[in-house]
Rosetta silent file (secondary structure, phi, psi, omega in degrees, C-alpha in Angstrom):
SEQUENCE: MRIIPTRLTKALLVAALLAPPCANADEPIVVPPPLQVSFVDRATATAQDAIDQAMDLLGIRYRRGGTSPEAGFDCSGFVSHVFREGLGLILPRSSKEMSRSGEIIGQEDLRPGDLVFFNTMRKAFSHVGIYLGDNQFVHAPRSGGRVRIEDLRDGYWTKRFNGARRVKLE
SCORE:     score description
SCORE:     0.000 S_00000001
   1 L     0.000  133.099 -179.294    0.000    0.000    0.000 S_00000001
   2 L   -95.082  130.826  176.636    1.337    3.403   -0.973 S_00000001
   3 L   -94.031  127.252 -177.993    0.972    6.272    1.482 S_00000001
   4 L  -106.919  115.660  179.704    0.251    9.546   -0.234 S_00000001
   5 L   -67.958  142.243  176.436    1.242   12.636    1.729 S_00000001
   6 L  -113.640  173.381  177.343   -1.332   15.389    1.854 S_00000001
   7 H   -60.453  -35.873 -178.607   -0.989   19.043    2.739 S_00000001
   8 H   -66.054  -46.824 -178.985   -2.351   18.192    6.207 S_00000001
   9 H   -67.948  -34.714  176.845    0.195   15.449    6.896 S_00000001
  10 H   -64.468  -42.029  179.717    2.976   17.635    5.544 S_00000001
  11 H   -65.177  -40.451  178.942    1.874   20.498    7.830 S_00000001
  12 H   -64.786  -39.681  178.050    1.736   18.181   10.853 S_00000001
  13 H   -63.806  -45.122  178.603    5.230   16.898   10.107 S_00000001
  14 H   -62.167  -43.625  179.238    6.622   20.431    9.813 S_00000001
  15 H   -61.025  -40.986  179.768    4.889   21.442   13.058 S_00000001
  16 H   -66.280  -38.205 -179.780    6.372   18.430   14.848 S_00000001
  17 H   -70.772  -30.313 -178.171    9.845   19.220   13.567 S_00000001
  18 H   -91.076   -8.769 -177.839    9.596   22.874   14.613 S_00000001
  19 L   -66.911  145.077  178.527    8.068   22.222   18.036 S_00000001
  20 L   -67.335  152.452  179.626   10.285   23.007   21.035 S_00000001
  21 L   -65.648  155.193  178.706   11.758   19.994   22.821 S_00000001
  22 L   -65.649  145.314  178.174    9.924   18.620   25.860 S_00000001
  23 L   -66.282  -36.804 -178.538   11.003   20.037   29.210 S_00000001
  24 L  -121.007  111.019 -176.505   11.189   16.564   30.685 S_00000001
  25 L   -65.046  -18.301 -179.794   12.547   13.892   28.370 S_00000001
  26 L   -81.105  -15.048  179.702   11.006   11.185   30.599 S_00000001
  27 L   -73.257  140.437  178.447    7.457   12.390   29.909 S_00000001
  28 L   -69.187  148.808  176.921    5.661   10.468   27.204 S_00000001
  29 L   -85.677  127.096 -179.984    5.003   12.266   23.961 S_00000001
  30 L   -99.995  119.564  179.378    1.296   12.627   23.331 S_00000001
  31 L  -104.102  121.709  179.790    0.368   12.537   19.681 S_00000001
  32 L   -67.227  154.076  177.924   -3.124   13.837   18.918 S_00000001
  33 L   -65.955  153.978  179.299   -5.358   11.665   16.743 S_00000001
  34 L   -63.195  147.403  177.644   -5.422   12.550   13.042 S_00000001
  35 L   -70.827  138.919  176.698   -7.987   15.106   12.019 S_00000001
  36 L  -102.138  109.844  178.977  -10.995   13.664   10.249 S_00000001
  37 L  -105.911  111.841 -175.702  -11.996   15.911    7.384 S_00000001
  38 L  -100.902   -9.995  179.537  -15.228   14.686    5.869 S_00000001
  39 L  -155.109  164.701  176.103  -16.037   17.615    3.596 S_00000001
  40 L  -111.108  132.155  177.086  -14.546   20.699    2.007 S_00000001
  41 L   -73.700  107.261 -176.008  -16.110   24.077    2.726 S_00000001
  42 L   -61.826  -26.121 -179.077  -16.961   25.208   -0.798 S_00000001
  43 L   -65.969  -26.879 -178.668  -17.074   28.848    0.295 S_00000001
  44 L  -107.748   -1.579 -179.920  -13.340   28.760    0.968 S_00000001
  45 L   -71.614  143.710  178.684  -12.356   26.319   -1.779 S_00000001
  46 L  -133.888  167.279  175.715  -10.210   27.682   -4.574 S_00000001
  47 H   -58.865  -31.827  179.339   -8.724   26.412   -7.805 S_00000001
  48 H   -63.384  -32.344  176.679   -5.418   26.211   -5.926 S_00000001
  49 H   -62.038  -41.767  178.187   -6.968   23.570   -3.644 S_00000001
  50 H   -65.666  -43.223 -179.859   -7.673   21.424   -6.702 S_00000001
  51 H   -64.045  -43.081  177.665   -4.171   21.998   -8.061 S_00000001
  52 H   -59.254  -43.715  178.374   -2.592   21.113   -4.714 S_00000001
  53 H   -61.426  -44.241 -179.374   -4.640   17.912   -4.630 S_00000001
  54 H   -63.452  -42.410 -178.299   -3.575   17.064   -8.202 S_00000001
  55 H   -65.344  -31.512  176.557    0.105   17.697   -7.466 S_00000001
  56 L   -66.106  -16.004 -175.238   -0.063   15.307   -4.495 S_00000001
  57 L  -104.587    3.835  177.888   -1.056   12.579   -6.985 S_00000001
  58 L   -55.453  136.305  177.271    1.802   12.948   -9.479 S_00000001
  59 L    93.372  -10.332  177.420    3.267    9.558  -10.289 S_00000001
  60 L   -67.611  138.315 -174.732    0.145    7.498   -9.548 S_00000001
  61 E   -71.222  153.359  175.485   -0.218    4.824  -12.221 S_00000001
  62 E   -77.959  139.679  172.301   -2.830    4.889  -14.961 S_00000001
  63 L  -148.219  122.206  179.797   -5.583    2.321  -14.746 S_00000001
  64 L   -57.996  128.491 -178.627   -8.566    2.219  -17.053 S_00000001
  65 L    80.464   -1.099 -176.447  -11.698    2.829  -14.975 S_00000001
  66 L   -73.703  140.102 -177.456   -9.527    3.754  -11.969 S_00000001
  67 E  -133.183   12.156 -177.923  -10.858    6.307   -9.499 S_00000001
  68 E  -144.585  157.171  177.702   -8.486    6.166   -6.513 S_00000001
  69 L   -62.024  -33.687 -178.048   -4.799    6.577   -5.709 S_00000001
  70 L   -69.735  -40.931 -177.814   -4.666    2.973   -4.480 S_00000001
  71 L   -86.514  -28.317 -171.973   -6.153    1.462   -7.657 S_00000001
  72 E   108.253  171.250 -175.519   -4.801    4.014  -10.131 S_00000001
  73 E  -129.006  145.735  158.626   -6.600    6.554  -12.308 S_00000001
  74 L   -97.126  178.396 -171.802   -7.902    6.984  -15.782 S_00000001
  75 H   -60.859  -48.257 -177.289   -8.156   10.613  -16.948 S_00000001
  76 H   -74.633  -30.555  174.949  -11.705   11.304  -15.810 S_00000001
  77 H   -64.065  -38.637  177.090  -11.284    9.285  -12.614 S_00000001
  78 H   -63.352  -51.145 -178.069   -8.270   11.464  -11.787 S_00000001
  79 H   -62.782  -43.645  178.290  -10.114   14.740  -12.454 S_00000001
  80 H   -59.487  -45.007  179.927  -13.192   13.561  -10.526 S_00000001
  81 H   -61.488  -46.040 -178.880  -11.053   12.539   -7.556 S_00000001
  82 H   -60.720  -45.720 -178.175   -9.168   15.854   -7.515 S_00000001
  83 H   -71.549  -33.647  177.917  -12.334   17.958   -7.600 S_00000001
  84 H   -70.669  -48.634 -176.506  -14.100   15.809   -5.012 S_00000001
  85 H   -77.633  -36.569 -177.138  -11.186   15.676   -2.555 S_00000001
  86 H   -84.156  -28.824 -174.226   -9.756   19.135   -3.229 S_00000001
  87 H  -128.373   -9.460 -177.285  -12.982   21.114   -3.603 S_00000001
  88 L    74.029   20.879 -179.511  -15.848   18.921   -2.425 S_00000001
  89 L  -104.612  137.884  176.832  -17.409   19.006   -5.908 S_00000001
  90 L   -99.889  118.962  178.331  -18.885   15.982   -7.631 S_00000001
  91 L  -102.952  159.416  173.779  -18.237   15.966  -11.367 S_00000001
  92 L   -58.000  159.693 -173.663  -19.706   13.597  -13.956 S_00000001
  93 L   -76.649  -40.068 -174.399  -17.712   10.378  -14.392 S_00000001
  94 L   -97.019  156.800  178.441  -16.690   10.500  -18.059 S_00000001
  95 H   -62.955  -37.792  178.267  -14.668   13.146  -19.908 S_00000001
  96 H   -60.879  -45.772  178.482  -17.500   13.505  -22.446 S_00000001
  97 H   -66.487  -37.979  178.214  -20.001   14.206  -19.644 S_00000001
  98 H   -61.949  -33.698 -177.868  -17.541   16.604  -17.959 S_00000001
  99 L   -65.989  -15.400  177.732  -17.307   18.549  -21.219 S_00000001
 100 L   -93.229    0.138 -179.302  -20.995   19.425  -20.797 S_00000001
 101 L  -100.601  152.218  174.122  -20.342   20.917  -17.331 S_00000001
 102 L    75.525 -174.083 -176.535  -19.242   24.411  -16.524 S_00000001
 103 E   -92.365  132.752  176.404  -18.675   27.442  -18.674 S_00000001
 104 E   -71.131  130.399  178.751  -17.116   27.088  -22.135 S_00000001
 105 E  -132.623  153.806  177.518  -13.899   29.120  -22.320 S_00000001
 106 L   -81.598  157.855 -179.324  -11.329   29.763  -25.015 S_00000001
 107 H   -59.301  -32.726  179.821   -7.764   28.528  -24.757 S_00000001
 108 H   -71.144  -15.002 -178.686   -6.586   32.137  -24.454 S_00000001
 109 H  -103.821    9.271 -177.562   -8.763   32.552  -21.339 S_00000001
 110 L   -59.854  139.046  173.758   -7.499   29.497  -19.435 S_00000001
 111 L  -128.628  153.598  177.683   -6.927   29.890  -15.701 S_00000001
 112 L   -52.414  135.595 -178.904   -5.470   27.386  -13.234 S_00000001
 113 L    98.347  -12.782  177.778   -8.092   24.812  -12.268 S_00000001
 114 L   -71.396  153.784  176.470   -9.908   24.855  -15.620 S_00000001
 115 E   -90.416  135.400  177.215  -10.602   21.552  -17.363 S_00000001
 116 E  -116.968  138.073 -173.441   -8.886   20.973  -20.713 S_00000001
 117 E  -121.473  149.376 -176.582  -10.235   18.422  -23.214 S_00000001
 118 E  -140.247  156.226  174.256   -8.670   16.500  -26.057 S_00000001
 119 L  -101.623   94.466 -177.988   -9.605   14.129  -28.871 S_00000001
 120 L  -108.298   -6.416 -177.124   -7.226   11.225  -28.220 S_00000001
 121 L  -129.819   31.342 -176.551   -9.391    8.315  -29.381 S_00000001
 122 L    58.712   28.029  175.093  -10.869    9.769  -32.575 S_00000001
 123 L  -137.193  134.120  178.581  -13.769   10.967  -30.442 S_00000001
 124 L   -59.991  142.159  175.655  -14.329   14.523  -29.271 S_00000001
 125 L    58.016   38.781 -179.698  -13.753   15.092  -25.570 S_00000001
 126 L   -89.109   -4.753  179.559  -12.253   11.627  -25.024 S_00000001
 127 E  -143.739  145.115 -178.954   -9.517   12.903  -22.666 S_00000001
 128 E  -138.110  147.165  174.822   -9.468   15.471  -19.845 S_00000001
 129 E  -143.504  179.530 -179.229   -6.845   17.174  -17.698 S_00000001
 130 E  -116.074  124.532 -179.352   -6.555   20.097  -15.278 S_00000001
 131 E   -71.258  134.879 -178.250   -4.896   23.332  -16.392 S_00000001
 132 E  -105.270  -19.350 -173.267   -2.088   24.503  -14.094 S_00000001
 133 E   112.001  161.817  177.287   -1.089   27.776  -15.744 S_00000001
 134 L    52.344   41.189  178.280    1.788   28.708  -18.071 S_00000001
 135 L    64.182   16.273  179.743    0.495   26.267  -20.751 S_00000001
 136 E  -104.314  145.424  173.362    0.916   23.305  -18.383 S_00000001
 137 E  -140.791  157.387 -179.861   -1.740   20.729  -17.472 S_00000001
 138 E  -116.500  141.588 -176.500   -1.818   17.622  -15.293 S_00000001
 139 E  -162.673  167.900  170.786   -3.549   14.392  -16.300 S_00000001
 140 L   -99.653  108.123 -163.981   -3.547   10.595  -16.188 S_00000001
 141 L   -74.401  -58.605 -172.508   -2.272    9.898  -19.708 S_00000001
 142 L  -171.349  171.541  177.883   -2.703    6.290  -20.881 S_00000001
 143 L   -54.291  133.067 -178.028   -2.111    2.650  -20.105 S_00000001
 144 L    87.482   -9.274 -179.062    1.444    2.190  -18.855 S_00000001
 145 L   -98.002 -177.941  178.321    1.681    5.874  -17.889 S_00000001
 146 E  -136.714  157.157  177.666    1.490    7.776  -14.634 S_00000001
 147 L   -54.906  128.841 -175.795   -0.168   11.029  -13.577 S_00000001
 148 E  -154.390  171.931  178.902    2.076   13.753  -14.970 S_00000001
 149 E  -102.480  138.423  178.245    2.384   17.325  -16.207 S_00000001
 150 E  -133.600  168.855 -179.137    2.455   18.136  -19.920 S_00000001
 151 E  -106.434  126.674  178.833    2.668   21.243  -22.095 S_00000001
 152 L   -60.724  -23.307 -177.674   -0.350   22.321  -24.174 S_00000001
 153 L   -79.880  -11.031  176.367    2.077   23.652  -26.812 S_00000001
 154 L   -58.764  136.968 -175.699    3.412   20.152  -27.493 S_00000001
 155 H   -53.594  -40.208 -179.856    2.387   19.207  -31.037 S_00000001
 156 H   -58.373  -47.045 -176.558    0.502   16.105  -29.923 S_00000001
 157 H   -76.220  -35.445  178.330   -1.745   18.094  -27.570 S_00000001
 158 H   -59.901  -44.038 -179.214   -2.095   21.114  -29.872 S_00000001
 159 H   -68.077  -25.317 -173.078   -3.520   18.937  -32.663 S_00000001
 160 H  -106.781    1.026 -178.142   -5.955   17.217  -30.315 S_00000001
 161 E   -62.756  127.486 -179.589   -7.182   20.144  -28.183 S_00000001
 162 E  -105.613  -23.431 -177.736  -11.027   20.153  -28.101 S_00000001
 163 E   147.686 -176.489 -177.050  -11.743   22.969  -25.699 S_00000001
 164 E  -142.810  156.488  178.171  -11.901   23.971  -22.054 S_00000001
 165 E  -136.004  145.521  175.307  -14.471   24.415  -19.299 S_00000001
 166 E  -110.830  118.445 -179.008  -14.478   26.399  -16.102 S_00000001
 167 L   -87.178  129.055  178.235  -16.284   24.662  -13.255 S_00000001
 168 L   -70.344  135.139 -177.477  -18.017   27.015  -10.820 S_00000001
 169 L   -88.670   -6.029  179.667  -16.742   26.543   -7.268 S_00000001
 170 L   -81.897    0.000    0.000  -19.937   27.692   -5.529 S_00000001
Protein backbone atom coordinates (compact mmCIF):
# COMPACT_ATOMS: atom_id res chain seq x y z
CA MET A 1 0.00 0.00 0.00
CA ARG A 2 1.34 3.40 -0.97
CA ILE A 3 0.97 6.27 1.48
CA ILE A 4 0.25 9.55 -0.23
CA PRO A 5 1.24 12.64 1.73
CA THR A 6 -1.33 15.39 1.85
CA ARG A 7 -0.99 19.04 2.74
CA LEU A 8 -2.35 18.19 6.21
CA THR A 9 0.19 15.45 6.90
CA LYS A 10 2.98 17.64 5.54
CA ALA A 11 1.87 20.50 7.83
CA LEU A 12 1.74 18.18 10.85
CA LEU A 13 5.23 16.90 10.11
CA VAL A 14 6.62 20.43 9.81
CA ALA A 15 4.89 21.44 13.06
CA ALA A 16 6.37 18.43 14.85
CA LEU A 17 9.84 19.22 13.57
CA LEU A 18 9.60 22.87 14.61
CA ALA A 19 8.07 22.22 18.04
CA PRO A 20 10.29 23.01 21.03
CA PRO A 21 11.76 19.99 22.82
CA CYS A 22 9.92 18.62 25.86
CA ALA A 23 11.00 20.04 29.21
CA ASN A 24 11.19 16.56 30.69
CA ALA A 25 12.55 13.89 28.37
CA ASP A 26 11.01 11.18 30.60
CA GLU A 27 7.46 12.39 29.91
CA PRO A 28 5.66 10.47 27.20
CA ILE A 29 5.00 12.27 23.96
CA VAL A 30 1.30 12.63 23.33
CA VAL A 31 0.37 12.54 19.68
CA PRO A 32 -3.12 13.84 18.92
CA PRO A 33 -5.36 11.67 16.74
CA PRO A 34 -5.42 12.55 13.04
CA LEU A 35 -7.99 15.11 12.02
CA GLN A 36 -11.00 13.66 10.25
CA VAL A 37 -12.00 15.91 7.38
CA SER A 38 -15.23 14.69 5.87
CA PHE A 39 -16.04 17.61 3.60
CA VAL A 40 -14.55 20.70 2.01
CA ASP A 41 -16.11 24.08 2.73
CA ARG A 42 -16.96 25.21 -0.80
CA ALA A 43 -17.07 28.85 0.30
CA THR A 44 -13.34 28.76 0.97
CA ALA A 45 -12.36 26.32 -1.78
CA THR A 46 -10.21 27.68 -4.57
CA ALA A 47 -8.72 26.41 -7.80
CA GLN A 48 -5.42 26.21 -5.93
CA ASP A 49 -6.97 23.57 -3.64
CA ALA A 50 -7.67 21.42 -6.70
CA ILE A 51 -4.17 22.00 -8.06
CA ASP A 52 -2.59 21.11 -4.71
CA GLN A 53 -4.64 17.91 -4.63
CA ALA A 54 -3.58 17.06 -8.20
CA MET A 55 0.10 17.70 -7.47
CA ASP A 56 -0.06 15.31 -4.49
CA LEU A 57 -1.06 12.58 -6.99
CA LEU A 58 1.80 12.95 -9.48
CA GLY A 59 3.27 9.56 -10.29
CA ILE A 60 0.14 7.50 -9.55
CA ARG A 61 -0.22 4.82 -12.22
CA TYR A 62 -2.83 4.89 -14.96
CA ARG A 63 -5.58 2.32 -14.75
CA ARG A 64 -8.57 2.22 -17.05
CA GLY A 65 -11.70 2.83 -14.97
CA GLY A 66 -9.53 3.75 -11.97
CA THR A 67 -10.86 6.31 -9.50
CA SER A 68 -8.49 6.17 -6.51
CA PRO A 69 -4.80 6.58 -5.71
CA GLU A 70 -4.67 2.97 -4.48
CA ALA A 71 -6.15 1.46 -7.66
CA GLY A 72 -4.80 4.01 -10.13
CA PHE A 73 -6.60 6.55 -12.31
CA ASP A 74 -7.90 6.98 -15.78
CA CYS A 75 -8.16 10.61 -16.95
CA SER A 76 -11.70 11.30 -15.81
CA GLY A 77 -11.28 9.29 -12.61
CA PHE A 78 -8.27 11.46 -11.79
CA VAL A 79 -10.11 14.74 -12.45
CA SER A 80 -13.19 13.56 -10.53
CA HIS A 81 -11.05 12.54 -7.56
CA VAL A 82 -9.17 15.85 -7.52
CA PHE A 83 -12.33 17.96 -7.60
CA ARG A 84 -14.10 15.81 -5.01
CA GLU A 85 -11.19 15.68 -2.56
CA GLY A 86 -9.76 19.14 -3.23
CA LEU A 87 -12.98 21.11 -3.60
CA GLY A 88 -15.85 18.92 -2.43
CA LEU A 89 -17.41 19.01 -5.91
CA ILE A 90 -18.88 15.98 -7.63
CA LEU A 91 -18.24 15.97 -11.37
CA PRO A 92 -19.71 13.60 -13.96
CA ARG A 93 -17.71 10.38 -14.39
CA SER A 94 -16.69 10.50 -18.06
CA SER A 95 -14.67 13.15 -19.91
CA LYS A 96 -17.50 13.51 -22.45
CA GLU A 97 -20.00 14.21 -19.64
CA MET A 98 -17.54 16.60 -17.96
CA SER A 99 -17.31 18.55 -21.22
CA ARG A 100 -20.99 19.42 -20.80
CA SER A 101 -20.34 20.92 -17.33
CA GLY A 102 -19.24 24.41 -16.52
CA GLU A 103 -18.68 27.44 -18.67
CA ILE A 104 -17.12 27.09 -22.14
CA ILE A 105 -13.90 29.12 -22.32
CA GLY A 106 -11.33 29.76 -25.02
CA GLN A 107 -7.76 28.53 -24.76
CA GLU A 108 -6.59 32.14 -24.45
CA ASP A 109 -8.76 32.55 -21.34
CA LEU A 110 -7.50 29.50 -19.43
CA ARG A 111 -6.93 29.89 -15.70
CA PRO A 112 -5.47 27.39 -13.23
CA GLY A 113 -8.09 24.81 -12.27
CA ASP A 114 -9.91 24.85 -15.62
CA LEU A 115 -10.60 21.55 -17.36
CA VAL A 116 -8.89 20.97 -20.71
CA PHE A 117 -10.24 18.42 -23.21
CA PHE A 118 -8.67 16.50 -26.06
CA ASN A 119 -9.61 14.13 -28.87
CA THR A 120 -7.23 11.22 -28.22
CA MET A 121 -9.39 8.31 -29.38
CA ARG A 122 -10.87 9.77 -32.58
CA LYS A 123 -13.77 10.97 -30.44
CA ALA A 124 -14.33 14.52 -29.27
CA PHE A 125 -13.75 15.09 -25.57
CA SER A 126 -12.25 11.63 -25.02
CA HIS A 127 -9.52 12.90 -22.67
CA VAL A 128 -9.47 15.47 -19.84
CA GLY A 129 -6.85 17.17 -17.70
CA ILE A 130 -6.55 20.10 -15.28
CA TYR A 131 -4.90 23.33 -16.39
CA LEU A 132 -2.09 24.50 -14.09
CA GLY A 133 -1.09 27.78 -15.74
CA ASP A 134 1.79 28.71 -18.07
CA ASN A 135 0.49 26.27 -20.75
CA GLN A 136 0.92 23.31 -18.38
CA PHE A 137 -1.74 20.73 -17.47
CA VAL A 138 -1.82 17.62 -15.29
CA HIS A 139 -3.55 14.39 -16.30
CA ALA A 140 -3.55 10.60 -16.19
CA PRO A 141 -2.27 9.90 -19.71
CA ARG A 142 -2.70 6.29 -20.88
CA SER A 143 -2.11 2.65 -20.10
CA GLY A 144 1.44 2.19 -18.85
CA GLY A 145 1.68 5.87 -17.89
CA ARG A 146 1.49 7.78 -14.63
CA VAL A 147 -0.17 11.03 -13.58
CA ARG A 148 2.08 13.75 -14.97
CA ILE A 149 2.38 17.32 -16.21
CA GLU A 150 2.46 18.14 -19.92
CA ASP A 151 2.67 21.24 -22.10
CA LEU A 152 -0.35 22.32 -24.17
CA ARG A 153 2.08 23.65 -26.81
CA ASP A 154 3.41 20.15 -27.49
CA GLY A 155 2.39 19.21 -31.04
CA TYR A 156 0.50 16.10 -29.92
CA TRP A 157 -1.74 18.09 -27.57
CA THR A 158 -2.09 21.11 -29.87
CA LYS A 159 -3.52 18.94 -32.66
CA ARG A 160 -5.95 17.22 -30.31
CA PHE A 161 -7.18 20.14 -28.18
CA ASN A 162 -11.03 20.15 -28.10
CA GLY A 163 -11.74 22.97 -25.70
CA ALA A 164 -11.90 23.97 -22.05
CA ARG A 165 -14.47 24.41 -19.30
CA ARG A 166 -14.48 26.40 -16.10
CA VAL A 167 -16.28 24.66 -13.25
CA LYS A 168 -18.02 27.02 -10.82
CA LEU A 169 -16.74 26.54 -7.27
CA GLU A 170 -19.94 27.69 -5.53
